[in-house]
N, C-alpha and C positions, 0 to 999 in steps of 0.2 A: 504494500500500500504506500503510495506517495505521501510525503509529509504535507499536511494541511494545518498550518499554524493559525491560532487565534491569539491576538495580543491585547492585553488589558493595560490600561493607563490610569495611574492613580490620580486622585484629586486632592483638594486642600484638606489638611489634617495629616497628610503623610509626611510632611516635612520634619526634619530634625537636623541639628547641627552635625556636620560631617557628611551629609548626604552628597553622593556623587564623588567623594574624594578618592575612593579606591578606583573607580572607573577612570578618573582623571590621571591617576598615577600609573595605571597599567595599560591604557588604551590610547593610542595616538588619535584615533577617530573620535573618541569621547572628549579628549582634551581639546581638540579643535572646536568642538561645539561650545565648550565653556569659554574659550578664548573669543569666539565669534560673539557670544552673548555679552561678554564684557565690553567689547568694542561697540556694540549696538546700544546698550543701555548706558554706558559711560557712568556718570555719577548720579544718575536719576534716583537710585535707591539709597544714596548717601554713602555707599561703598561699592566696590566691584561685586557683581552678583556672585562670582566664584568665591570671594572672600566670605560673603554672608553664608553661603552653603557650607563651606568647609570649617569656618571659625565662629560663625554667629556674629553678634550675640543672639541667643534664642529669642529674646524679646522682640528684636527687629525682624528676624526671620519669620516669626509667627504672625506678623502683621500682614493683612490681606494683600496689600499692594506689593509686598516682597515675596510672600510665600507662593503666590500664583506663578509669576515668571520663574522662580527658583525651581519649583516642581516640574514645570514644563521643560526647562533646560536639562535638569537631571534625568528626566525620562528620555528625552531625545538623545542625550549623551550615551545612556546605557543602550539604547536601540542601535546607535551607530557602532558601539563596541560589540554588540551581539551580532550584527551583520558581518563584521570582520571575523568573528569567531566561527560563524557559519560558512565562511569562505566566500561571502558575497561582497560586492563593492559597497562603499559607504553611501553611495547615492542610489543603490538598488531600489527599484520600485517594489511595492509590497508583493505583487504576484511573483516577481523574480525570486523573492525570499521565501516563497511558499506560504505567504500570508493570505488567508481567505477572508478574514474579517478582523476589524479592530473595534475596540470599545473603550470609553473612558468615563470615569465617574465625575460628573460636573465639569470642573476645569479640565479633567483628563480627556474630555470629548474633543478638545482642541488638539491635543497630542494625537489622538486617534485619527482625526481628519488630516493632520500633517503627514502621518505615516501612510495614509491612503493616497497621498499626492494631491489633496484638495488645495493646499496652499504651501508655500515654501517656509522653511524654518524661520527666516527673518520676519515674514509677515505674521506668522503665528505668534512669535514672541512679542511683536508690537501689539497684537490683539489681546493677549493675556495680560500684558503689562497695563494696558488701558482698562481692561475688565477689572483687574484687581484694584486699581486706583479708583475707578468709578464706584465699585462696591464699597470700598472703604469710605469714600466721600459720602455716599448715600447713608451709610450707617452713622457717620459722624454728624450729618445734618439732622438726623432724627434726635440724637442726643442734645444737639444745640438748640432745638426748637423749644419755645416757651412751654413749660408744663409737660414736656415729653421726656421721660426718663431713659429712653433708649429702646433697643430691640434685641432679640436673641433667638436661640434655638434650644429645644429640649428633646432629648432622646427618650422614647418610650420603649422600655425593654419588655418584651413579651406581648406586644400589641399586634393585633391584626389591623388591616386597613380600616375596617368598620369601627373598631374600637378607637383608632386614632381620630377618625371623623367625629365620633361621639365626644371625645375629649375636647376637640376644637369647638364643637357646637355648644358644649356646656360651659367652657371656660372663656370663650371669646368675648362675651359682653359687647360693649360698643367699640372694642379695639380690633386689631388684626391678629388672627391666629389661623394657620392653615397647615395641612400636611405638606412637608417639603421634601422628604427623602424616604423612599421605600427601598431600603438597602438590602434586606434579607428577611426571611421568615422570623417574626418576632422582633424586628428592629426597624422602627419607624421614627422619623424625626419630624417634629412640628416646629413651626417658625412664626414669629410675630412680635407684637409689642411686649415689653418686659412685664407689664402687669398681667397680661393674658398668659404669658409663659409661666409666671408664678402660680396662677390659678390652675393651669394645666397640670402641674405637679400634684396639686391637691386632688383634682378630679381623677388623675391616673391612679393615685393610691386608693381611692374609693372603688375603682374598678379592679383592684388587685394587681396593678401594673407598677413597675419601677420606673422612675423618671430621673433623668440626670441632665442638668444644664450643661450645654457645650461651651467650651472656651472659644467663641467666635466673636467677630466684631459686630455682627448684626443679624437681621432676619433674612438670611439668604433664601432664595427660591420662594419668595413671598411677594405680594403686591407692593411691599415697602421698598423693593428694589427697582421700581419703575423708573426713577431718575437714572439709575445705572443702565437699565435696559435701553433707554432712549439714547444715551451716549454711545453705547455699544452698537446700536443700530446704525448710527451715523458712520462709525468706523468701518463696519462690515460692508456698507455700500461702496466704500473706497478700496476694499480689499479684493485683489485679483484671486479668482477661484477657478478650479477645473473640476470636471466630474471625478468622483472617487474611482480608484483603480481596484478597489475591493469593497466588500460590504462594510458599512460603518453603522454602529448602533446609535440611535437617537435617544437621549435621556427622556425627552418629552413624550414620545410616543411609546417607548418601550420596545419598538421594533427597529428595523433598519431605516436609515435615511432614504428618501425617495431617490429612485434611479431614473425616472422619466419625468419630464416636465408635465404640467397640467394647468389648465385654465389660464393660459398665457404666462405662466411662471416657469422659469428655467430651473433645472436641477440645482444650480448654484444659488439662485434666489431662495429656493426652498430650504437649503441649508442655512442661509442667513436668517430666515424667519425662525427656524427651530432654535438657533443659538440665542436669538433675542428672547424668545419665549422661555428658554431654559432658566433665565434669571428670575422669573416671577412664577414659574410653574414647578410642580414636584418632579424630582429625579426618580425615574422608575428603573432603578438598577437591577432589582431582582428580576423584573420582566425582561430587561436587556439580556441578562445572563441566560435565562431560559430560552430566549430567542436564539442566542448564539449557540447553545447546546444542540439546537436542531439543525445546525449547519454542517455537522459532521467533521469537526476539527479533530485531528489526531494528536496535536500538541497544543497546550495552553501555556502562555508565558505572561508574566506580570513584570512590567518595567519598574526601574527604580523611581522614587525611593519607597522604602517600607515594604511590607508584605500584607497590607490591609485587605486587598482584593482577594488574595488566596484564602484568607480567613473567612471572608464573606461567602466565597464559593463553596466552602465546606458546609455552609448552612443552606445553600441554595440547591446545589447539585452535588451530593456527597460523593458520587462516583467520579467526579471530574477532578483530576489532579492538575494543579497550576504550578508551574515551575517559576520561582521568583528570581529576580535579578537585581536585588538591592545592591549586591556587590558582584564583581566578575566571578 
């Protein structure tokens, strides 16, 4: 049987100080990606991106505007190193490397689209840098508004989708609270105003669920990210795109991105629409993984950093083994 690879790309939360350092030290192809990213971003993050990845400080790396480009770069660097290890060229297209599908969790969807050839590395880096900055700004604006204490996210452990919706309905009140991430069976994240998030923990306990506030800047994948979505939409309109060279999962639909145009909309425009929607709509990662499992992949690989997606897969499709590449 020929190799049919499926590649998973991590999202925000996978970052940690030291990420990508081993790839940088051992792979010329990975090192070139970090060097390119440092040239493109310059001093925008307050320090070279590679320095933030390798040395921190963690407080800066964990901020949304830094963690998103850092994860994207570390993931692509590991991918280029993996291609070399497979005997493929650093610029090999996904099909040439035996890749039949890519998927990424939230931010990781941008990595997945780059691997599939939809946009070049530099264009993807500019997009995720803007996305991270726009999301950070949207969260900060909520905190700065008169009478608004901020926004956040709460993980509901053991919850079904129906239970998460019940928590939102009972805890929302006059504020914003929605389901934001369907990560795996029994792991749903809700997102919204701080007051509503606090009430969600109380309602969750009444339903026999565990609730844990997440250390994030704001209410991602909720209507509170509309200002960030508007900024991202403008940037996406200016980004050159090409049709994907392999299947790519869409977080918004839980299925693959469209492969044919419809109603006067090109495939590329459809991708742009889905990426904008992703900022204010829930991420259906469990559904993405079940869709991928139906494609018949013989190898599953998770890019650096971390091993989060392999852990989620054990809860989604227990028979699917994911090889992680946090280090070479």
